[in-house]
C-alpha angles and dihedrals in degrees: 000000000000093000091058090050092047090049091053092049090049091052091050090050090049091052089051092051092049091047094048092046095057120103103244130151109256092219092065099113093169094068105116095192099097090047091048090050091052090050091049092047090051090049092049090049090050092048091049090054091049091048092050090050090050092049090051091049093049090048093051092048091048091051090049092051092047091054092047092050091048090052092049092048090052090052094054096049109121094245094047092044091051092049091049092049092048091050091048091051091050091048092051092047095235 
């Protein structure tokens, strides 16, 4: 995941270098490029936050499922299963 993020940052920096290296008059106030870059940077930052939140959520859910699976596996172990069946038989009075 980090390589994708680093690649995106590198591309943004490259765009900035190309933009800053162009010969443009500095008095051109109608050039929307700097404003567009700021909008894109804000959007990328927002998407990175959303992605991190999603990764955290997936990790928590994965941990929860792992614990649940471990509990179920412990319940179906032959010794645990036998003990549960014996207790059930005693409770039913058979």
